[in-house]
PAMAR-154140 format. One line per 10 residues: number of its first residue (from 1); for each residue x, y, z of N, C-alpha, C. Coordinates in Angstrom, 3 decimals, decimal comma. Each point is the difference from the previous one (the first is absolute). Layout:
NUM) X:Y:Z:X:Y:Z:X:Y:Z | ...
//
This chain:
1) 0,857:-1,194:0,000:-0,857:1,194:0,000:0,893:1,245:0,000 | -0,282:0,972:-0,870:0,808:1,209:-0,043:-0,241:0,832:1,236 | 1,053:0,769:0,407:-0,132:0,830:1,184:-0,875:1,207:-0,300 | -0,532:0,562:1,059:-0,889:1,152:-0,142:0,785:1,232:-0,426 | -0,526:0,745:-0,983:0,671:1,201:-0,485:0,108:1,042:1,105 | 1,096:0,755:-0,018:0,227:1,026:1,009:-0,255:1,382:-0,586 | -0,110:0,964:0,888:-0,222:1,376:-0,447:1,217:0,516:-0,759 | 1,203:-0,496:0,372:1,219:0,409:-0,698:-0,011:-0,501:-1,437 | -0,496:-1,229:-0,222:-0,071:-0,544:-1,359:-1,008:0,779:-0,845 | -1,110:0,420:0,613:-0,969:0,825:-0,722:0,643:1,319:-0,406
11) 0,734:0,607:0,940:0,664:1,277:-0,293:1,002:-0,149:-1,136 | 0,768:-1,089:0,015:0,999:-0,227:-1,049:-0,658:-0,215:-1,355 | -1,050:-0,808:-0,025:-0,706:-0,272:-1,255:-0,638:1,261:-0,560 | -0,546:0,832:0,886:-0,680:1,227:-0,438:0,971:1,134:-0,285 | 1,257:-0,137:0,451:0,987:1,053:-0,201:-0,258:1,217:0,872 | -0,531:-0,228:1,204:-0,286:1,097:0,934:0,604:-0,351:1,363 | -0,109:0,915:0,936:0,526:-0,251:1,338:-0,970:-0,845:0,818 | 0,531:-0,589:1,073:-0,820:-0,793:0,911:-1,110:0,859:0,605 | 0,317:1,260:0,345:-1,000:0,878:0,622:-1,144:0,315:-0,964 | 0,297:0,057:-1,299:-1,062:0,243:-0,980:-0,968:-1,181:-0,035
21) 0,535:-1,235:0,017:-0,866:-1,173:0,043:-0,858:0,024:1,265 | 0,620:0,358:1,131:-0,727:0,049:1,261:-1,150:0,993:-0,071 | 0,273:1,159:-0,642:-1,066:1,000:-0,104:-1,158:-0,523:-0,860 | 0,321:-0,695:-1,084:-1,052:-0,549:-0,853:-0,830:-1,034:0,765 | 0,697:-0,906:0,686:-0,682:-1,061:0,739:-0,931:0,562:1,061 | 0,423:1,097:0,641:-0,789:0,577:1,088:-0,984:1,060:-0,467 | -0,161:0,141:-1,328:-1,048:0,861:-0,526:0,331:1,468:-0,044 | 1,262:0,366:0,118:0,373:1,409:-0,037:-0,168:0,554:-1,412 | -0,367:1,272:-0,077:-0,143:0,665:-1,303:1,270:0,741:-0,402 | 1,017:-0,023:0,866:1,252:0,722:-0,264:0,927:-0,833:-0,880
31) -0,540:-0,445:-1,135:0,748:-0,835:-0,945:-0,373:0,454:-1,408 | 1,007:0,116:-0,877:-0,304:0,409:-1,369:-0,792:-1,084:-0,718 | -0,801:0,380:-0,997:-0,769:-1,003:-0,742:0,890:-1,071:-0,639 | 1,183:0,420:-0,488:0,913:-0,960:-0,626:0,503:-1,018:1,013 | 0,406:0,488:1,195:0,501:-0,900:1,039:-1,116:-0,926:0,493 | -1,209:0,545:0,142:-1,143:-0,808:0,442:-0,236:-1,158:-0,958 | 0,012:0,293:-1,309:-0,240:-1,039:-0,995:1,107:-1,049:0,024 | 1,248:0,462:0,134:1,127:-0,933:0,024:-0,079:-0,929:1,205 | -0,357:0,534:1,141:-0,106:-0,807:1,218:-1,156:-0,991:-0,121 | -1,125:0,461:-0,520:-1,143:-0,893:-0,153:0,320:-1,166:-0,937
41) 0,734:0,290:-1,090:0,393:-1,067:-0,924:0,946:-0,988:0,670 | 0,945:0,520:0,798:0,960:-0,872:0,681:-0,694:-0,878:1,038 | -0,964:0,587:0,715:-0,758:-0,770:0,999:-0,740:-1,151:-0,671 | -0,612:0,289:-1,163:-0,734:-1,042:-0,720:0,950:-1,067:-0,546 | 1,131:0,435:-0,551:0,962:-0,940:-0,588:0,588:-0,936:1,047 | 0,284:0,526:1,184:0,647:-0,787:1,051:-0,989:-0,648:0,957 | -1,311:0,266:-0,209:-1,041:-0,491:0,927:0,331:0,414:1,438 | 0,405:1,256:0,144:0,418:0,501:1,317:-1,206:0,210:0,902 | 0,097:-0,496:1,251:-1,040:0,199:1,007:0,619:0,785:1,153 | -0,509:1,193:0,324:0,580:0,792:1,100:-0,054:-0,746:1,316
51) 1,003:0,191:0,810:0,059:-0,603:1,329:-0,930:0,757:0,926 | -1,068:-0,696:0,477:-1,011:0,663:0,838:0,602:0,545:1,285 | 0,894:-0,757:0,619:0,593:0,446:1,263:0,804:1,266:-0,196 | 0,790:0,038:-1,103:0,807:1,195:-0,248:-0,882:1,210:-0,281 | -1,076:-0,225:-0,760:-0,919:1,109:-0,280:-0,653:0,497:1,280 | -0,311:-0,922:0,890:-0,638:0,390:1,257:0,934:0,867:0,835 | 1,288:-0,383:0,043:0,968:0,791:0,762:0,144:1,391:-0,601 | 0,001:0,069:-1,321:0,195:1,295:-0,652:-1,212:0,901:0,156 | -1,193:-0,576:-0,103:-1,213:0,821:0,015:-0,652:0,099:1,365 | 0,523:-0,776:0,968:-0,612:-0,097:1,330:-1,428:-0,525:-0,089
61) -0,288:-0,792:-1,039:-1,281:-0,669:-0,146:0,231:-1,502:-0,032 | -0,914:-0,741:0,597:0,119:-1,462:0,004:-0,771:-0,641:-1,144 | -0,946:0,740:-0,586:-0,942:-0,547:-0,966:-0,718:-1,220:0,572 | -0,300:0,082:1,282:-0,791:-1,017:0,684:-1,063:0,706:0,829 | -1,175:-0,621:0,093:-1,043:0,510:0,888:-0,423:-1,143:0,916 | -0,516:0,356:1,154:-0,426:-1,005:0,981:-1,519:-0,088:0,038 | -0,501:-1,221:0,097:-1,389:-0,217:0,400:0,057:-0,427:1,455 | -0,511:0,832:0,883:0,045:-0,266:1,436:-1,385:-0,461:0,456 | -0,038:-1,193:0,587:-1,255:-0,584:0,467:0,143:-0,286:1,496 | -0,602:0,826:0,856:0,114:-0,218:1,453:-0,910:-1,127:0,496
71) 0,271:-1,212:-0,444:-0,759:-1,189:0,382:0,983:-1,134:0,232 | -0,467:-1,098:0,633:0,868:-1,166:0,085:-0,066:-0,766:-1,327 | 0,980:-0,872:-0,225:0,102:-0,678:-1,289:-1,188:-0,930:-0,260 | -0,578:-0,570:1,061:-1,157:-0,878:-0,184:-1,147:0,755:-0,639 | -0,268:1,188:0,495:-1,077:0,818:-0,570:0,337:0,398:-1,431 | 1,236:0,412:-0,249:0,366:0,476:-1,334:-0,134:-1,105:-1,042 | 0,578:-1,163:0,274:0,005:-1,066:-0,999:-1,320:-0,768:-0,049 | -0,884:0,205:0,987:-1,253:-0,725:0,014:-1,178:0,764:-0,550 | 0,189:1,272:-0,370:-1,116:0,832:-0,426:0,174:0,395:-1,464 | -0,933:-0,401:-0,881:0,129:0,335:-1,428:-0,006:1,495:-0,281
81) -0,465:0,814:0,948:0,028:1,452:-0,179:1,426:0,469:-0,287 | 0,955:-0,510:0,773:1,378:0,455:-0,163:0,599:-0,490:-1,316 | -0,354:-1,206:-0,415:0,512:-0,505:-1,276:-0,436:0,895:-1,153 | -1,249:0,453:0,038:-0,507:0,867:-1,065:0,678:1,369:0,040 | 0,218:0,531:1,205:0,680:1,290:0,131:1,412:-0,090:-0,578 | 0,743:-1,055:0,377:1,373:-0,167:-0,484:0,016:-0,157:-1,521 | -0,957:-0,749:-0,544:-0,070:-0,170:-1,453:-0,196:1,348:-0,699 | -0,867:0,848:0,558:-0,230:1,316:-0,593:1,238:0,882:0,069 | 0,708:-0,054:1,117:1,221:0,797:0,151:1,065:-0,446:-0,998 | 0,232:-1,301:-0,077:1,034:-0,491:-0,914:-0,377:0,270:-1,454
91) -1,299:-0,033:-0,292:-0,438:0,352:-1,347:0,354:1,428:-0,355 | -0,204:0,909:0,949:0,304:1,411:-0,240:1,502:0,264:-0,087 | 0,797:-0,796:0,714:1,449:0,202:0,004:0,685:-0,644:-1,200 | -0,719:-0,837:-0,730:0,632:-0,799:-1,054:0,716:0,873:-1,028 | -0,555:1,123:-0,332:0,611:0,856:-1,014:0,929:1,046:0,564 | 0,301:-0,082:1,287:0,873:0,996:0,632:1,353:-0,615:0,341 | 0,888:0,832:0,566:1,313:-0,491:0,447:-0,037:-0,488:1,445 | -1,176:0,008:0,625:-0,072:-0,258:1,441:-0,253:-1,471:0,319 | 0,656:-0,458:1,064:-0,217:-1,332:0,556:-0,835:0,123:1,267 | -0,726:-1,064:0,348:-0,863:0,005:1,180:0,646:-0,800:1,119
101) 0,135:0,627:1,163:0,435:-0,684:1,222:-1,220:-0,209:0,892 | -0,226:-1,220:0,448:-1,145:-0,310:0,850:0,456:-0,066:1,451 | -0,582:0,845:0,841:0,358:0,060:1,418:-1,252:-0,289:0,821 | -0,029:-1,174:0,651:-1,167:-0,435:0,771:0,389:-0,057:1,462 | -0,724:0,705:0,848:0,281:-0,057:1,444:-1,158:0,611:0,752 | -0,506:-0,727:1,013:-1,084:0,533:0,819:0,520:1,044:0,985 | 1,295:-0,039:0,273:0,650:1,072:0,752:1,432:0,095:-0,515 | 0,782:0,921:0,551:1,355:0,214:-0,496:0,976:0,054:1,167 | 0,281:-1,155:0,619:0,894:-0,007:1,157:1,384:0,489:-0,376 | 0,503:0,941:0,800:1,313:0,561:-0,286:0,021:0,935:-1,194
111) -1,170:0,306:-0,543:-0,094:0,901:-1,161:0,802:-0,500:-1,192 | 0,095:-1,327:-0,175:0,801:-0,557:-1,096:-0,557:0,424:-1,362 | -1,316:-0,199:-0,198:-0,606:0,371:-1,270:0,055:1,504:-0,216 | -0,339:0,746:1,048:-0,009:1,454:-0,105:1,381:0,524:-0,354 | 1,022:-0,541:0,620:1,374:0,446:-0,267:0,398:-0,306:-1,433 | -0,410:-1,176:-0,498:0,305:-0,355:-1,387:-0,553:1,048:-0,954 | -1,247:0,408:0,225:-0,627:0,994:-0,868:0,639:1,369:0,201 | 0,169:0,402:1,237:0,513:1,344:0,304:1,460:0,167:-0,401 | 0,738:-1,091:-0,084:1,410:0,075:-0,381:0,219:-0,158:-1,502 | -1,055:0,148:-0,772:0,164:0,026:-1,453:-0,193:-1,325:-0,690
121) -0,651:-0,971:0,655:-0,200:-1,305:-0,621:-0,940:0,029:-1,191 | -0,939:0,968:-0,001:-0,970:0,131:-1,096:-0,237:1,473:-0,268 | -0,566:0,283:-1,173:-0,298:1,386:-0,366:-1,375:0,444:0,473 | -0,897:-0,950:0,257:-1,349:0,335:0,428:-0,684:-1,253:0,511 | -1,221:0,162:0,527:-0,675:-1,148:0,608:-1,503:0,052:-0,255 | -0,572:-1,184:-0,112:-1,441:-0,215:-0,033:-0,366:-0,715:1,297 | -1,044:0,464:0,689:-0,354:-0,580:1,300:-1,473:-0,399:-0,029 | -0,256:-1,286:0,304:-1,386:-0,494:0,030:-0,253:-0,736:1,311 | -1,283:-0,074:0,390:-0,452:-0,771:1,170:0,622:0,520:1,290 | -0,169:1,288:0,240:0,620:0,635:1,159:-1,009:0,157:1,137
131) 0,511:-0,011:1,218:-0,807:0,022:1,217:0,378:1,219:0,849 | -0,842:0,305:0,979:0,286:1,133:0,879:1,291:-0,202:0,775 | 0,380:-1,244:0,258:1,190:-0,279:0,811:1,297:0,005:-0,792 | -0,070:0,177:-1,318:1,190:-0,104:-0,846:0,755:1,331:-0,039 | 0,633:0,357:1,119:0,693:1,283:0,087:1,194:0,066:-0,946 | 0,620:-1,139:-0,266:1,227:0,021:-0,795:-0,236:0,471:-1,429 | -1,212:-0,209:-0,531:-0,221:0,386:-1,387:-0,024:1,519:-0,160 | -0,325:0,726:1,053:0,046:1,457:-0,099:1,439:0,492:-0,096 | 0,928:-0,724:0,625:1,415:0,370:-0,140:0,485:-0,288:-1,417 | -0,544:-1,041:-0,618:0,308:-0,266:-1,398:-0,518:1,137:-0,876
141) -1,240:0,428:0,270:-0,626:1,048:-0,805:0,717:1,337:0,146 | 0,709:0,185:1,098:0,779:1,223:0,184:1,311:-0,026:-0,783 | 0,406:-1,205:-0,464:1,332:-0,151:-0,590:-0,008:-0,050:-1,519 | -1,033:-0,598:-0,590:-0,038:-0,178:-1,456:-1,407:0,302:-0,508 | -0,152:0,264:-1,304:-1,342:0,164:-0,554:-0,816:-1,270:0,199 | -1,234:0,165:0,447:-0,871:-1,137:0,326:-1,344:0,170:-0,693 | -0,564:-1,118:-0,441:-1,403:-0,050:-0,440:-0,700:-1,029:0,867 | -1,116:0,393:0,578:-0,764:-0,875:0,894:-1,048:-0,772:-0,786 | -0,049:-1,310:0,212:-1,094:-0,811:-0,512:-1,070:-0,059:1,074 | -1,031:0,797:-0,134:-0,984:0,178:1,071:0,366:1,213:0,830
151) -1,018:0,701:0,458:0,227:1,223:0,769:0,737:-0,310:1,300 | 1,090:0,709:0,290:0,717:-0,262:1,255:-0,779:0,491:1,211 | 0,350:-0,527:1,151:-0,685:0,378:1,237:0,148:1,494:0,258 | 1,201:0,509:-0,222:0,252:1,433:0,193:0,354:0,604:-1,351 | -1,016:0,425:-0,732:0,191:0,595:-1,320:0,578:1,398:0,158 | 1,137:0,230:-0,638:0,659:1,296:0,113:-0,143:0,782:-1,301 | 0,058:1,312:0,113:-0,086:0,835:-1,197:1,140:-0,370:-0,949 | -0,346:-0,201:-1,259:1,015:-0,358:-0,983:0,176:-1,484:-0,207 | -0,698:-0,850:0,793:0,110:-1,441:-0,183:-0,627:-0,432:-1,331 | 0,499:-1,114:-0,527:-0,534:-0,587:-1,234:-0,658:-1,332:0,354
161) -1,260:-0,165:-0,423:-0,803:-1,155:0,405:-0,717:-0,586:-1,214 | 0,025:-1,334:-0,107:-0,846:-0,718:-0,960:-0,908:-0,917:0,810 | -1,315:0,138:-0,179:-0,935:-0,717:0,864:-1,269:-0,306:-0,776 | -0,885:-0,764:0,629:-1,367:-0,158:-0,483:-0,925:0,688:1,001 | -1,241:0,251:-0,406:-0,970:0,611:0,914:-0,606:-1,112:0,849 | 0,654:-0,290:1,127:-0,440:-1,097:0,862:-1,354:0,262:0,635 | -0,284:1,258:0,322:-1,299:0,329:0,592:-1,117:-0,301:-0,994 | 0,160:0,480:-1,232:-1,026:-0,212:-1,022:-0,134:-1,482:-0,343 | 1,125:-0,710:-0,077:-0,056:-1,419:-0,317:-0,772:-0,793:1,038 | 0,275:0,274:1,274:-0,714:-0,700:1,069:-1,477:0,384:0,023
171) -0,290:1,244:-0,306:-1,397:0,439:-0,024:-0,772:-0,736:-1,099 | 0,594:-0,119:-1,175:-0,655:-0,711:-1,108:-0,201:-1,475:0,347 | 1,015:-0,623:0,594:-0,105:-1,411:0,370:-1,119:-0,227:1,001 | -0,077:0,860:0,996:-1,031:-0,143:1,039:-1,386:0,295:-0,561 | -0,080:1,012:-0,875:-1,276:0,324:-0,637:-0,506:-1,177:-0,824 | 0,914:-0,706:-0,653:-0,392:-1,201:-0,755:-0,663:-1,021:0,918 | 0,557:-0,200:1,174:-0,594:-0,952:0,953:-1,384:0,480:0,451 | -0,112:1,289:0,242:-1,299:0,563:0,401:-1,031:-0,191:-1,115 | 0,441:0,217:-1,243:-0,911:-0,108:-1,142:-0,479:-1,438:-0,224 | 0,732:-0,977:0,528:-0,452:-1,394:-0,106:-0,944:-0,377:1,135
181) -0,350:0,995:0,849:-0,969:-0,234:1,061:0,603:-0,348:1,343 | 1,310:0,093:0,119:0,647:-0,320:1,287:-0,104:1,200:0,942 | -0,223:-0,294:1,269:-0,152:1,080:0,997:0,897:-0,189:1,225 | 0,461:-1,223:0,234:0,875:-0,257:1,148:1,428:-0,198:-0,535 | 0,647:1,121:-0,274:1,258:-0,034:-0,759:1,182:0,295:0,918 | 0,960:-0,897:-0,013:1,228:0,155:0,788:1,161:0,329:-0,926 | 1,116:0,395:0,592:1,214:0,224:-0,794:1,196:-0,616:0,701 | 0,949:-0,456:-0,803:1,320:-0,394:0,490:0,987:0,950:-0,652 | 0,588:0,861:0,795:0,909:1,016:-0,527:1,437:-0,497:0,062 | 0,900:0,765:-0,613:1,422:-0,223:0,192:0,442:0,602:1,322
191) 1,308:0,038:0,262:0,499:0,549:1,269:-0,404:1,462:0,168 | -0,426:0,356:1,186:-0,434:1,375:0,250:1,172:0,972:-0,051 | 1,228:-0,517:-0,075:1,188:0,853:-0,101:0,277:0,448:-1,425 | -0,845:-0,401:-0,952:0,214:0,349:-1,406:-1,116:0,910:-0,503 | 0,370:1,007:-0,778:-0,969:0,963:-0,523:-1,028:-0,702:-0,887 | 0,453:-0,932:-0,836:-0,942:-0,687:-0,898:-1,072:-0,727:0,783 | 0,369:-0,597:1,130:-0,983:-0,714:0,826:-1,037:0,959:0,561 | 0,479:1,108:0,554:-0,920:0,995:0,567:-0,927:0,558:-1,073 | 0,532:0,219:-1,203:-0,822:0,533:-1,091:-1,094:-0,985:-0,400 | 0,329:-1,289:-0,024:-1,000:-0,995:-0,402:-1,086:-0,151:1,063
201) 0,368:0,122:1,268:-1,016:0,000:1,055:-0,902:1,225:-0,133 | 0,610:1,136:-0,322:-0,786:1,226:-0,163:-1,014:-0,157:-1,131 | 0,422:-0,574:-1,125:-0,926:-0,212:-1,117:-1,107:-0,970:0,348 | 0,339:-1,058:0,739:-0,977:-0,980:0,474:-1,057:0,673:0,866 | 0,437:0,780:0,985:-0,935:0,669:0,896:-0,863:1,009:-0,735 | 0,605:0,701:-0,948:-0,726:1,026:-0,753:-1,154:-0,606:-0,799 | 0,259:-1,142:-0,658:-1,059:-0,647:-0,780:-1,133:-0,472:0,892 | 0,344:-0,562:1,169:-1,042:-0,449:0,929:-0,823:1,185:0,502 | 0,680:1,084:0,355:-0,710:1,177:0,515:-0,966:0,554:-1,038 | 0,440:0,020:-1,263:-0,872:0,502:-1,075:-1,264:-0,848:-0,131
211) 0,108:-1,294:0,370:-1,151:-0,916:-0,102:-0,760:-0,111:1,314 | 0,393:0,790:0,991:-0,666:-0,055:1,297:0,349:-1,242:0,796 | 1,172:-0,594:-0,260:0,428:-1,211:0,695:1,204:0,298:0,897 | 0,273:-0,911:0,901:1,186:0,098:0,843:0,824:-1,275:-0,200 | 1,327:0,053:0,237:0,825:-1,200:-0,176:-0,461:-1,131:0,915 | -0,100:-1,206:-0,549:-0,302:-1,160:0,828:1,192:-0,325:0,889 | 1,203:0,091:-0,566:1,236:-0,232:0,750:1,159:0,536:-0,815 | 1,066:0,399:0,693:1,229:0,441:-0,650:1,172:-0,709:0,667 | 0,741:-0,769:-0,782:1,185:-0,693:0,505:1,179:0,308:-0,915 | 1,195:-0,015:0,556:1,204:0,313:-0,775:0,872:-1,235:-0,169
221) 0,585:-0,140:-1,175:1,019:-1,006:-0,263:1,292:0,687:-0,394 | 0,936:-0,769:-0,538:1,275:0,594:-0,428:0,243:-0,225:-1,490 | -1,060:-0,188:-0,755:0,011:-0,256:-1,444:0,454:-1,415:-0,352 | 0,209:-0,858:0,992:0,356:-1,390:-0,282:-1,260:-0,869:0,007 | 0,097:-1,161:-0,632:-1,134:-0,922:-0,053:-0,389:-0,495:1,385 | 1,004:-0,335:0,811:-0,285:-0,508:1,347:-0,726:1,036:0,840 | 0,384:1,264:-0,149:-0,651:1,046:0,801:-1,439:0,217:-0,446 | -0,289:-0,226:-1,288:-1,381:0,103:-0,475:-0,878:-1,076:0,596 | 0,547:-1,219:0,096:-0,763:-1,098:0,614:-0,260:0,278:1,467 | 1,014:0,477:0,705:-0,160:0,275:1,432:-0,996:1,132:0,234
231) 0,061:1,048:-0,830:-0,946:1,110:0,138:-1,429:-0,472:-0,261 | -0,188:-0,869:-0,991:-1,343:-0,541:-0,279:-0,513:-0,798:1,184 | 0,862:-0,780:0,647:-0,429:-0,764:1,184:-0,408:0,934:1,132 | 0,701:1,118:0,136:-0,383:0,971:1,056:-1,359:0,618:-0,307 | -0,270:0,260:-1,270:-1,310:0,535:-0,378:-1,100:-1,019:0,310 | 0,222:-1,243:-0,363:-1,010:-1,042:0,238:-0,226:-0,244:1,487 | 1,004:0,319:0,817:-0,152:-0,203:1,443:-1,031:0,943:0,608 | -0,291:1,120:-0,690:-0,973:0,954:0,535:-1,338:-0,053:-0,735 | -0,067:-0,784:-1,096:-1,259:-0,104:-0,720:0,215:-0,350:-1,457 | -1,075:-0,046:-0,755:0,053:-0,402:-1,405:-0,276:1,206:-0,900
241) 1,000:0,517:-0,695:-0,272:1,048:-0,986:-0,613:-0,622:-1,247 | -0,469:0,845:-0,911:-0,442:-0,543:-1,283:0,924:0,440:-1,136 | 1,039:0,777:0,345:0,997:0,406:-0,999:1,256:0,482:0,720 | 1,135:-0,168:-0,661:1,269:0,515:0,531:0,781:0,651:-1,132 | 0,395:1,249:0,206:0,938:0,662:-0,902:1,393:-0,179:0,589 | 0,906:-0,591:-0,779:1,343:-0,317:0,483:1,010:0,827:-0,793 | 0,978:0,593:0,701:0,885:0,994:-0,606:1,112:-0,579:-0,853 | 0,061:-1,318:-0,190:0,928:-0,591:-0,969:-0,515:-1,374:-0,410 | 0,404:-0,426:-1,190:-0,430:-1,313:-0,484:0,564:-1,132:0,862 | 1,246:0,142:0,441:0,599:-1,047:0,835:-0,788:-0,182:1,290
251) -0,335:1,119:0,658:-0,791:-0,108:1,225:-1,390:-0,556:-0,302 | -0,549:0,344:-1,164:-1,324:-0,515:-0,370:0,046:-1,512:-0,183 | 1,102:-0,514:-0,568:0,105:-1,451:-0,136:0,068:-0,672:1,369 | 0,705:0,634:0,936:0,023:-0,524:1,353:-1,372:0,023:0,642 | -0,734:1,107:-0,223:-1,357:0,102:0,553:-0,907:-1,063:-0,597 | 0,145:-0,255:-1,293:-0,816:-1,015:-0,660:0,241:-1,387:0,612 | 1,250:-0,292:0,297:0,340:-1,276:0,637:-0,666:-0,119:1,373 | 0,043:1,090:0,773:-0,601:-0,014:1,338:-1,513:-0,134:-0,074 | -0,608:0,683:-0,962:-1,455:-0,098:-0,159:-0,405:-1,418:-0,372 | 0,730:-0,591:-0,936:-0,324:-1,360:-0,419:0,154:-0,981:1,161
261) 1,042:0,177:0,802:0,218:-0,884:1,147:-1,135:0,096:1,008 | -0,673:1,165:0,043:-1,127:0,195:0,921:-1,324:-0,429:-0,615 | 0,051:-0,587:-1,211:-1,227:-0,460:-0,651:-0,782:1,116:-0,656 | 0,642:1,122:-0,268:-0,678:1,169:-0,590:0,281:0,034:-1,498 | -1,050:0,143:-0,810:0,133:-0,007:-1,449:0,226:1,412:-0,538 | 0,894:0,115:-0,978:0,266:1,263:-0,693:-0,404:-0,195:-1,465 | -0,913:0,847:-0,523:-0,545:1,209:0,608:-1,374:-0,180:0,641 | -0,530:-1,222:0,041:-1,383:-0,185:0,448:-0,239:0,566:1,388 | 0,892:-0,321:0,939:-0,153:0,476:1,371:0,742:1,318:0,231 | 1,218:0,075:-0,510:0,838:1,197:0,178:0,650:0,343:-1,337
271) -0,238:1,210:-0,480:0,669:0,475:-1,208:1,380:0,531:0,374 | 0,934:-0,108:-0,937:1,387:0,359:0,304:0,570:0,828:-1,147 | 0,638:1,121:0,356:0,677:0,834:-0,997:1,416:0,278:0,487 | 0,986:-0,161:-0,887:1,394:0,278:0,335:0,480:1,307:-0,601 | 1,317:0,139:-0,050:0,604:1,228:-0,554:1,357:-0,376:-0,589 | 0,238:0,353:-1,251:1,261:-0,166:-0,741:-0,285:-0,510:-1,401 | -0,827:-1,064:-0,134:-0,153:-0,781:-1,218:1,349:-0,590:-0,401 | 0,630:-0,665:0,955:1,231:-0,742:-0,261:-0,354:-1,393:-0,510 | 1,009:-0,812:-0,254:-0,231:-1,374:-0,446:-0,789:-0,807:1,028 | 0,051:0,415:1,267:-0,739:-0,682:1,063:-1,497:0,018:-0,269
281) -0,493:1,095:-0,583:-1,443:0,191:-0,155:-0,642:-1,055:-0,890 | 0,756:-0,524:-0,951:-0,587:-1,013:-0,891:0,409:-1,414:0,413 | 0,740:-0,115:1,115:0,408:-1,323:0,482:-0,958:-0,552:1,050 | -0,906:0,845:0,497:-0,903:-0,435:1,068:-1,233:-0,675:-0,586 | -0,713:-0,714:0,866:-1,257:-0,645:-0,382:-1,069:0,413:1,010 | -0,914:0,898:-0,373:-0,179:0,592:-1,328:1,039:1,094:-0,288 | 0,185:0,363:-1,285:0,889:1,114:-0,338:-0,446:1,276:0,702 | 0,962:0,839:0,293:-0,219:1,114:0,919:-0,390:1,283:-0,726 | -1,121:0,595:0,422:-0,287:1,379:-0,369:1,028:0,880:0,703 | 0,541:0,996:-0,711:1,095:0,773:0,575:0,097:1,373:-0,647
291) 0,685:0,914:0,683:0,318:1,309:-0,569:1,353:-0,100:-0,674 | 0,016:0,191:-1,306:1,261:-0,075:-0,744:0,772:1,308:0,180 | 1,237:-0,120:0,485:0,896:1,147:-0,043:1,127:-0,328:-0,983 | 0,416:0,970:-0,826:0,968:-0,280:-1,069:1,423:-0,063:0,567 | 0,355:-1,145:0,559:1,262:-0,114:0,734:1,217:0,137:-0,912 | -0,048:-0,641:-1,169:1,106:0,141:-0,947:0,153:1,468:-0,401 | -1,108:0,645:-0,317:0,045:1,403:-0,411:0,507:0,888:1,132 | -0,306:-0,372:1,243:0,488:0,781:1,129:1,527:-0,079:0,087 | 0,558:-1,211:-0,130:1,451:-0,130:0,005:0,629:0,747:-1,155 | -0,607:-0,111:-1,169:0,495:0,680:-1,191:-0,011:1,514:0,190
301) -1,105:0,521:0,552:-0,114:1,444:0,213:0,989:0,499:1,059 | 0,181:-0,775:1,074:0,973:0,386:1,028:1,391:0,152:-0,599 | 0,425:-1,009:-0,766:1,323:0,057:-0,613:0,100:1,151:-0,987 | -1,071:0,233:-0,759:0,008:1,097:-0,965:0,167:1,353:0,662 | -0,688:0,208:1,117:0,132:1,271:0,725:1,417:0,169:0,536 | 0,571:-1,074:0,565:1,356:0,106:0,544:1,023:0,250:-1,107 | -0,122:-0,706:-1,130:0,918:0,239:-1,115:-0,092:1,441:-0,471 | -1,204:0,532:-0,041:-0,185:1,399:-0,396:0,695:0,944:0,981 | -0,131:-0,281:1,288:0,679:0,824:1,011:1,509:-0,070:-0,152 | 0,518:-1,215:-0,205:1,451:-0,173:-0,110:0,547:0,661:-1,266
311) -0,864:0,183:-1,003:0,412:0,677:-1,230:-0,097:1,513:0,119 | -0,437:0,475:1,168:-0,069:1,438:0,232:-1,334:0,632:-0,307 | -1,003:-0,803:-0,337:-1,330:0,539:-0,279:-0,814:0,102:1,289 | -1,175:0,606:-0,098:-0,893:0,116:1,159:-1,346:-0,618:-0,381 | -0,143:-1,317:0,169:-1,255:-0,663:-0,376:-1,124:0,345:0,966 | -1,178:-0,503:-0,297:-1,160:0,198:0,876:0,283:-0,581:1,378 | -0,358:0,748:1,039:0,304:-0,451:1,358:-0,906:-1,131:0,454 | -1,253:0,007:-0,421:-0,933:-1,049:0,429:-0,672:-0,630:-1,201 | 0,169:-1,304:-0,141:-0,629:-0,764:-1,080:-0,982:-0,980:0,636 | -1,280:0,122:-0,333:-1,027:-0,892:0,538:-0,523:-0,870:-1,135
321) 0,151:-1,309:0,162:-0,430:-0,956:-1,016:-1,394:-0,537:0,339 | -0,772:-0,382:-0,992:-1,392:-0,412:0,242:-0,103:-1,434:0,529 | -1,061:-0,270:0,743:-0,364:-1,358:0,395:-1,264:-0,395:-0,754 | -0,277:-1,297:-0,028:-1,166:-0,483:-0,759:-0,563:-1,240:0,684 | -1,304:-0,022:0,201:-0,650:-1,167:0,595:-0,103:-1,119:-1,028 | 0,492:-1,177:0,378:-0,088:-1,192:-0,848:-0,922:-0,990:0,731 | -1,181:-0,220:-0,553:-0,999:-0,835:0,662:0,159:-1,449:-0,448 | 0,147:-0,884:0,988:0,070:-1,430:-0,255:-0,995:-0,709:0,919 | 0,173:-1,280:0,180:-1,039:-0,801:0,630:-0,079:0,122:1,526 | 0,994:0,641:0,660:-0,023:0,053:1,463:-0,995:1,001:0,562
331) -0,618:0,801:-0,893:-1,001:0,958:0,494:-1,285:-0,078:-0,812
//
């Protein structure tokens, strides 16, 4: 295998200095048209690939961005929501010079992750699934350009956010249950430490209030399947609802398992609506009615906003993506 071409060989082939090649590679305009053409021809002839590390040292840029997920690895790898977000981000980065670093941690002991970011490990960060207790992510946001996936707990002036309208989505889902004649409607929310969870509870309550109803029960899970089953058992311990709005498809699948174990039929006895429209929604029996949120598009939009910021532009600060009710057999 032939050795990799060097910048000195490009300079020799083009008949220019090493610094001229460096300026061309790094996008400088301080190069004559003749020298630019000669360098470009030499790069093509030699199949020269610039050394990323050397370029990073020269430009003080890493050409890497971080996706920071303040969760444990079990939650991250077990929830299709994150897979769709990552797919959207990588799709948006495909045509850029940027690489994605994945940083997963429910906390940051010793500030290891924070120090990596603050000491120049990445040029910017995307942060999703954040909680009120995640103090370390604010130190990250103080150090590099950040785009939030979902509204942060403490929204600051100038922050960039890509989100869905969780209040409206939950309201539509609950209204659907009301329109099917259900009146004893419970909810299983996500963790109360997350803005998205609080927003979905707000939408749930708003729809009931508009119909002159009150919540049958409100229980919280942690967006995992097991927590959905446990929350459903707590609801059944106080009585029998006729519908449950669940704040994620995974938790809804857990609730469905608990209902079936108690001899309760879905949707005959209890109607069930989830949130996400992930692959989980069509894996259940019956298939799950759910609020579709465009998870791939959310990841794509987050990366697009950050790339725009890193290029020196000023994109829209708040991007709200639509949700859509997908009706299946569970309601």
